[in-house]
C-alpha positions as CSV (number, residue, x, y, z in Angstrom):
1,M,-44.6,27.9,34.8
2,R,-48.0,27.7,34.7
3,A,-49.9,25.3,36.7
4,E,-51.4,23.5,33.5
5,G,-48.1,23.4,32.0
6,L,-46.6,21.8,35.4
7,S,-49.1,19.3,35.3
8,H,-48.9,17.9,31.9
9,V,-44.9,17.8,32.4
10,L,-45.6,15.8,35.7
11,A,-48.3,13.8,33.6
12,D,-45.6,13.0,30.7
13,F,-42.7,12.4,33.2
14,A,-44.9,9.5,34.9
15,T,-46.1,7.8,32.0
16,A,-42.2,7.4,30.5
17,L,-41.4,6.2,34.0
18,E,-43.7,3.6,33.7
19,N,-43.4,2.6,30.7
20,G,-39.4,3.1,30.3
21,T,-39.9,5.4,27.2
22,P,-37.7,8.3,26.5
23,F,-38.7,11.6,28.7
24,N,-36.3,15.0,27.4
25,G,-34.1,12.4,25.4
26,R,-33.4,10.2,28.1
27,I,-35.3,6.9,29.9
28,P,-35.7,7.6,33.7
29,L,-36.0,4.6,35.7
30,A,-36.7,3.6,39.5
31,F,-34.1,1.5,40.6
32,E,-33.3,0.4,44.1
33,G,-35.3,3.3,45.4
34,G,-34.3,6.1,43.7
35,L,-34.4,7.4,39.7
36,I,-32.1,6.8,37.4
37,W,-31.7,7.5,34.0
38,D,-30.2,5.1,31.0
39,D,-30.1,5.3,26.9
40,G,-32.2,2.6,25.6
41,A,-31.0,1.4,22.2
42,T,-31.7,-0.9,19.3
43,V,-29.9,-1.9,15.8
44,V,-31.3,-3.0,12.7
45,P,-31.1,-6.8,12.8
46,D,-29.7,-7.6,8.8
47,P,-27.6,-4.7,7.9
48,L,-26.0,-4.4,4.9
49,S,-22.3,-5.9,4.3
50,P,-19.7,-4.0,3.2
51,L,-17.7,-7.2,2.8
52,S,-20.6,-8.6,0.7
53,L,-20.5,-5.5,-1.5
54,A,-17.1,-6.2,-2.4
55,A,-17.2,-10.3,-2.7
56,E,-19.6,-9.2,-5.5
57,A,-17.2,-6.2,-7.1
58,T,-14.2,-6.9,-9.7
59,E,-10.7,-5.9,-8.8
60,P,-9.6,-3.0,-11.2
61,L,-6.8,-3.9,-13.3
62,L,-3.8,-1.7,-15.0
63,P,-4.1,-1.6,-18.8
64,P,-1.4,-2.8,-20.1
65,A,1.7,-1.1,-21.4
66,P,2.3,0.6,-24.4
67,E,5.6,-0.6,-26.7
68,P,7.4,2.1,-26.8
69,E,8.4,3.4,-29.9
70,P,12.0,3.4,-31.2
71,S,13.6,6.8,-32.2
72,A,14.2,7.0,-35.7
73,P,18.1,6.2,-36.8
74,R,20.3,8.9,-37.7
75,P,22.2,7.4,-41.0
76,D,24.9,6.2,-39.5
77,G,22.8,4.2,-37.3
78,A,23.2,6.1,-33.9
79,Y,20.4,7.5,-32.2
80,A,19.8,11.0,-30.8
81,V,18.1,12.2,-27.7
82,L,17.3,15.6,-27.3
83,A,16.1,17.6,-24.4
84,F,14.7,21.0,-23.8
85,G,13.7,23.1,-20.3
86,A,15.3,23.0,-17.1
87,P,15.7,19.8,-15.1
88,T,13.1,19.0,-12.9
89,A,12.9,18.3,-9.3
90,Q,13.9,14.5,-8.1
91,A,11.3,13.1,-6.6
92,P,12.3,11.7,-2.8
93,P,13.4,7.8,-2.9
94,Q,10.4,5.4,-1.5
95,Q,10.6,4.5,2.4
96,P,8.1,2.3,2.9
97,D,7.3,0.9,6.1
98,V,8.9,-2.0,5.7
99,V,9.2,-5.4,8.1
100,F,11.2,-8.5,7.5
101,V,11.1,-11.8,8.9
102,A,14.1,-14.5,8.9
103,G,13.8,-18.2,7.4
104,I,10.1,-17.5,6.2
105,P,8.8,-17.3,2.6
106,P,6.5,-14.4,1.7
107,E,2.9,-16.1,1.1
108,E,3.9,-17.5,4.9
109,L,4.8,-13.9,6.0
110,L,1.5,-12.5,4.2
111,G,-0.3,-15.1,6.1
112,R,0.9,-14.5,10.1
113,L,-0.4,-10.7,8.7
114,G,-3.6,-11.9,7.9
115,S,-4.0,-12.4,4.3
116,V,-7.5,-12.9,2.7
117,P,-6.4,-16.3,0.3
118,A,-8.7,-15.7,-2.5
119,S,-7.1,-12.1,-2.9
120,V,-3.9,-13.9,-3.1
121,R,-1.4,-13.0,-5.9
122,P,1.2,-11.3,-7.3
123,R,0.7,-7.4,-8.4
124,S,3.1,-4.2,-9.2
125,R,2.7,-1.7,-6.7
126,E,0.9,0.4,-9.0
127,Q,-1.4,-2.4,-9.1
128,T,-1.9,-2.9,-5.2
129,R,-2.8,1.1,-5.0
130,L,-5.3,0.4,-7.9
131,S,-6.7,-2.6,-6.3
132,A,-6.3,-1.4,-2.7
133,A,-8.7,2.1,-3.5
134,A,-11.6,0.1,-5.3
135,T,-14.9,-1.2,-3.7
136,W,-13.2,-4.8,-4.0
137,A,-10.9,-4.3,-1.4
138,A,-13.5,-2.4,1.5
139,Y,-11.2,-0.5,3.1
140,R,-8.9,-3.6,4.2
141,P,-5.6,-3.0,4.4
142,M,-3.5,-4.6,1.3
143,A,0.4,-5.6,1.6
144,R,3.0,-7.3,-1.0
145,A,5.7,-9.6,0.1
146,G,9.0,-11.0,-1.3
147,W,12.5,-12.1,-0.9
148,C,15.4,-10.0,0.1
149,G,19.0,-10.9,1.8
150,D,20.0,-14.7,2.8
151,G,16.6,-15.8,3.6
152,W,14.6,-13.3,4.4
153,A,11.0,-12.5,3.2
154,Y,10.2,-8.6,3.8
155,A,6.8,-6.9,3.2
156,T,5.2,-3.4,2.8
157,Q,1.7,-2.2,3.0
158,E,0.5,-0.1,0.0
159,S,-3.1,1.1,1.9
160,G,-5.3,0.7,4.8
161,D,-5.0,1.1,8.6
162,A,-1.2,0.5,9.7
163,Q,-0.3,-3.2,10.7
164,F,3.5,-3.4,11.3
165,G,3.5,-0.8,13.8
166,R,1.0,-2.9,16.2
167,P,2.8,-5.3,18.8
168,E,0.3,-7.9,18.3
169,V,1.0,-7.8,14.2
170,L,5.3,-7.9,15.4
171,R,4.7,-11.0,17.7
172,R,2.9,-13.0,15.1
173,L,5.4,-12.3,12.5
174,S,8.1,-13.0,15.1
175,R,6.6,-16.3,16.0
176,G,9.9,-18.8,16.1
177,T,12.1,-16.4,14.2
178,R,12.7,-12.8,14.1
179,A,11.3,-9.9,12.9
180,V,12.2,-6.3,11.8
181,R,10.7,-3.6,11.4
182,L,12.1,-0.3,9.3
183,S,9.8,2.3,9.8
184,K,9.4,6.6,9.0
185,Q,6.8,8.9,10.3
186,G,7.4,11.8,8.9
187,P,10.4,13.3,11.3
188,E,10.8,10.0,12.7
189,V,12.7,7.0,11.9
190,Y,12.5,3.7,14.0
191,V,14.1,0.3,14.0
192,T,12.0,-2.5,16.1
193,V,13.2,-6.3,16.4
194,F,11.5,-8.8,17.6
195,D,12.6,-12.4,18.6
196,D,10.3,-15.2,19.4
197,G,7.3,-12.8,20.1
198,V,9.3,-10.5,22.8
199,E,10.4,-7.0,22.1
200,Q,14.6,-6.3,21.9
201,P,14.8,-2.9,23.0
202,E,18.0,-2.9,22.9
203,A,18.1,-3.6,19.3
204,A,15.8,-0.3,18.9
205,R,16.8,2.5,17.1
206,R,15.5,5.9,16.9
207,V,16.4,9.4,14.9
208,E,14.4,12.0,14.9
209,S,15.0,15.2,12.3
210,P,13.6,18.5,12.1
211,R,11.6,19.7,9.4
212,E,13.7,21.8,6.9
213,D,11.0,22.5,4.4
214,Y,7.3,23.6,4.2
215,V,5.1,22.3,1.4
216,T,2.6,25.2,0.2
217,D,-0.5,25.0,-2.1
218,A,-1.2,27.8,-4.5
219,D,-2.8,30.1,-1.8
220,G,0.8,30.0,0.1
221,M,-0.4,28.1,2.9
222,P,1.2,24.8,4.4
223,V,0.1,21.5,3.2
224,L,0.2,19.4,6.4
225,G,0.6,15.6,5.2
226,P,-0.8,12.5,7.6
227,D,2.3,10.3,7.3
228,G,5.6,10.4,5.0
229,Q,4.1,7.9,2.4
230,Q,2.1,10.7,1.3
231,W,5.1,12.9,1.2
232,Q,6.6,10.9,-1.2
233,R,3.8,10.5,-3.4
234,L,3.9,13.9,-4.0
235,G,6.9,14.1,-4.9
236,V,8.4,16.4,-1.5
237,D,10.4,15.4,1.2
238,P,9.9,18.3,4.2
239,W,12.3,16.1,6.4
240,P,15.0,15.5,4.5
241,G,17.3,13.9,7.7
242,S,15.3,11.8,8.4
243,T,15.6,10.4,4.6
244,A,19.0,10.7,4.9
245,A,18.2,8.6,8.3
246,Y,16.5,5.8,6.7
247,T,18.8,5.2,4.5
248,Q,21.8,4.4,7.0
249,L,19.6,2.6,9.1
250,L,19.0,0.3,6.0
251,A,22.9,0.4,5.4
252,G,23.0,-0.5,9.5
253,L,20.4,-3.8,9.1
254,A,22.6,-5.0,6.1
255,Q,25.4,-5.3,7.8
256,E,24.1,-6.4,11.3
257,Y,21.2,-8.9,10.0
258,D,22.7,-9.4,6.5
259,I,19.3,-7.7,5.1
260,T,19.8,-6.3,1.7
261,W,16.8,-4.8,0.2
262,D,16.2,-2.1,-2.3
263,P,12.8,-0.2,-2.4
264,E,13.1,1.3,-5.2
265,E,13.9,-2.3,-6.9
266,D,10.3,-3.7,-6.0
267,G,8.3,-1.3,-7.6
268,N,7.0,-2.5,-10.9
269,E,7.9,-6.1,-10.3
270,P,5.2,-7.9,-9.4
271,L,4.8,-9.7,-6.1
272,A,2.8,-11.9,-4.1
273,S,0.2,-9.5,-2.4
274,A,-3.1,-9.9,-1.0
275,L,-5.7,-7.9,1.5
276,L,-5.7,-8.5,4.9
277,L,-8.0,-9.2,7.8
278,P,-6.3,-7.4,10.1
279,V,-5.3,-9.8,13.9
280,L,-7.1,-8.8,16.6
281,D,-6.2,-6.0,19.0
282,D,-4.5,-7.1,22.6
283,V,-7.3,-7.4,25.2
284,P,-6.2,-4.8,27.3
285,P,-5.3,-6.6,31.2
286,A,-7.6,-5.8,34.0
287,R,-5.4,-2.8,36.1
288,H,-8.6,-1.5,38.5
289,R,-10.8,-2.9,40.6
290,V,-14.8,-2.6,39.5
291,C,-16.6,-0.4,41.6
292,S,-19.7,0.6,39.3
293,V,-21.1,0.4,36.0
294,R,-24.3,2.3,34.9
295,D,-25.7,2.8,38.4
296,V,-25.2,-0.9,39.3
297,D,-22.9,-1.4,42.3
298,L,-20.9,-4.2,40.2
299,G,-17.8,-4.0,43.5
300,G,-20.3,-5.1,45.8
301,L,-22.9,-7.3,43.7
302,I,-19.2,-9.1,42.9
303,E,-18.8,-10.0,47.0
304,R,-21.8,-10.5,47.7
305,T,-22.1,-13.1,45.2
306,P,-20.8,-16.7,45.3
307,P,-18.7,-16.9,41.8
308,Q,-20.6,-19.8,40.4
309,R,-23.9,-17.6,40.2
310,L,-22.1,-14.5,39.2
311,R,-20.5,-16.5,36.6
312,S,-24.2,-18.3,35.3
313,A,-25.3,-14.7,35.1
314,M,-22.8,-12.8,34.0
315,A,-23.2,-15.8,31.2
316,A,-26.6,-15.2,30.9
317,Q,-26.1,-11.4,30.3
318,L,-23.5,-12.3,27.5
319,A,-25.6,-14.4,25.4
320,R,-28.5,-11.5,26.1
321,L,-26.0,-9.0,24.8
322,A,-25.1,-11.1,21.7
323,A,-29.0,-11.7,20.9
324,E,-29.8,-7.8,21.3
325,T,-27.1,-7.2,18.8
326,G,-27.4,-10.0,16.3
327,I,-24.0,-11.6,16.7
328,D,-25.5,-14.9,17.5
329,T,-26.8,-15.9,14.5
330,Y,-23.2,-16.9,13.6
331,P,-22.2,-20.2,14.2
332,E,-19.2,-19.9,15.7
333,I,-20.8,-17.4,18.1
334,A,-23.7,-19.4,19.0
335,Q,-21.6,-22.4,19.7
336,T,-18.9,-20.6,22.0
337,L,-22.1,-18.9,23.9
338,E,-23.5,-22.4,24.2
339,R,-20.3,-24.1,26.1
340,I,-20.2,-21.1,28.0
341,R,-23.9,-21.7,28.9
342,R,-22.7,-25.2,29.9
343,N,-19.9,-24.4,31.8
344,E,-17.1,-25.7,29.3
345,P,-13.9,-24.4,28.5
346,V,-13.4,-22.4,25.3
347,D,-10.6,-22.0,23.2
348,L,-9.5,-19.1,20.9
349,P,-6.9,-20.0,19.0
350,A,-5.6,-17.5,16.5
351,D,-6.5,-18.3,12.7
352,G,-9.9,-20.3,14.1
353,P,-13.1,-20.1,13.4
354,L,-14.3,-17.8,16.5
355,D,-11.4,-15.5,16.3
356,L,-11.8,-15.2,12.0
357,R,-15.2,-14.2,12.8
358,M,-14.6,-11.4,15.4
359,R,-11.6,-10.4,12.5
360,T,-14.5,-10.0,9.8
361,L,-16.9,-7.7,12.3
362,S,-14.3,-5.4,12.6
363,A,-13.5,-5.0,8.8
364,E,-17.2,-5.2,8.5
365,A,-17.2,-1.5,10.5
366,R,-14.4,-0.1,9.6
367,A,-15.7,-0.4,5.9
368,A,-19.1,1.0,6.9
369,R,-17.4,4.0,8.3
370,G,-15.0,4.3,5.5
371,L,-17.8,4.3,2.6
372,L,-19.2,7.0,4.7
373,D,-16.5,8.8,4.9
374,A,-16.0,8.8,1.7
375,A,-19.7,9.3,0.4
376,R,-19.1,13.0,1.9
377,H,-16.9,14.1,-0.5
378,Q,-19.0,12.8,-3.2
379,T,-22.1,13.5,-4.7
380,D,-23.6,10.1,-4.5
381,P,-24.7,8.5,-1.8
382,A,-23.0,5.7,0.4
383,P,-24.1,2.1,-0.4
384,V,-24.4,1.7,3.3
385,T,-26.7,3.6,6.1
386,A,-25.3,5.7,9.0
387,A,-27.8,2.7,11.1
388,D,-26.2,0.2,9.2
389,H,-22.5,1.5,10.5
390,T,-24.5,1.7,13.7
391,A,-25.1,-1.6,13.3
392,W,-21.6,-3.4,13.0
393,T,-19.9,-1.0,15.4
394,V,-22.2,-3.1,17.8
395,R,-21.6,-5.4,16.7
396,D,-17.8,-5.6,16.6
397,S,-18.4,-3.9,20.1
398,A,-20.0,-7.3,21.5
399,A,-17.6,-9.6,19.8
400,K,-15.1,-7.4,21.8
401,A,-17.3,-8.4,25.0
402,L,-17.6,-12.1,24.6
403,R,-13.8,-12.0,23.7
404,E,-13.0,-10.4,27.3
405,F,-15.0,-12.8,28.8
406,L,-12.8,-15.4,27.3
407,L,-9.6,-13.8,28.3
408,L,-10.0,-11.6,31.4
409,P,-10.9,-11.9,35.1
410,L,-14.8,-12.2,35.4
411,P,-15.0,-9.0,37.0
412,A,-13.4,-7.3,34.5
413,A,-15.1,-8.8,31.8
414,A,-18.6,-8.3,33.6
415,A,-18.2,-5.3,33.5
416,T,-17.7,-5.0,29.7
417,V,-20.7,-6.8,29.2
418,L,-22.7,-5.2,31.2
419,S,-22.2,-1.6,30.0
420,R,-22.4,-3.0,26.7
421,R,-26.1,-4.1,26.9
422,L,-28.9,-2.2,24.7
423,S,-31.9,-3.0,26.6
424,V,-32.8,-0.4,29.2
425,R,-34.6,-3.3,31.4
426,W,-30.9,-5.0,31.3
427,R,-30.8,-4.5,35.5
428,D,-34.3,-6.5,35.6
429,D,-33.0,-9.1,33.7
430,L,-29.3,-9.1,36.0
431,A,-31.7,-9.5,38.8
432,A,-33.4,-12.5,37.5
433,D,-30.2,-13.6,36.0
434,L,-28.4,-13.4,40.0
435,A,-31.9,-15.1,41.2
436,G,-31.4,-17.1,38.6
């Protein structure tokens, strides 16, 4: 490189270092006598809400079924039915992921799953799938629930991210009672049992069957499906062994728990149904000692800082993160941050206002991603932009950092809060907060 060119590069680097602006895609910073690189970020302050778009949309309804036309009677009053052609292959039976809960009504079962109250009404399976695919649903899961057996309610999920396999969901469903899940996932069939929030491994069952057939497209290439229910909708059964195992395990549930249920019977019957606002994931426990976060020796900082001073500084960092991402505009979060600042206790009860706000932020991020993914296969642009999706994702991430601050030991929560900060000057903010 010629001297003139090098001098320009060095000048640009010096300007970026002084002003905190990008150089070659990243921002150079002087920190504790050394040079580090960081990525500053900002998000749109008022992203378009997919859930607001859904609230403005109308749920689509199936057209009324036409009245069947009677066959022309024969002179003697009898009817004749003629069929021509080879018989069609019989579609595999409906074998959905289903969960059974003892002693609670279907509406309460939906409530424990996180039903959106305004969406609760009777729907057939076909109506549920039509509604779930519409803008009205905003990519939220949808479930139907009914009665079966002696005192058992059951629920099936017809769309959306799978819920019944999540331990946090099964714990909620089994609160004060028993929940039994029967699941078919391709070649595998499972029975899972929870009693009053505790999994019962000894009651679990698992059957795996080999694949016995391949479904091919028009070019003879294998068609791969993500789950067993989609195979069923195609009318094929690549794992007949697991189909038989599902039937056997369902019969076993009837003998062991008095659960009597036929998945073919509830298809056209209107059952209680609802969109779901999924419950939050469990916060994973802190398992490792915190050492360094974005070139800051957090482990050393924790060791040399009095606990109360450290908590006050991290509470200030959390408030800065909330302001950067915009979640402090929600009253439930603003009130929580104020209580944290005052060092007052904060509860996070299930289905409380703060819990529902965090779940709503997660649903916004999921819906924005779904709209963008769908637009890639359509000619019309998505109603939300990539910037909207980023903003909702960042808000969801900041809400998770708040939740960790409430539920985890401070060192683990501090690492999450600092890792999520957007401002490139967050280290200066941290020094000021510690000096406090």
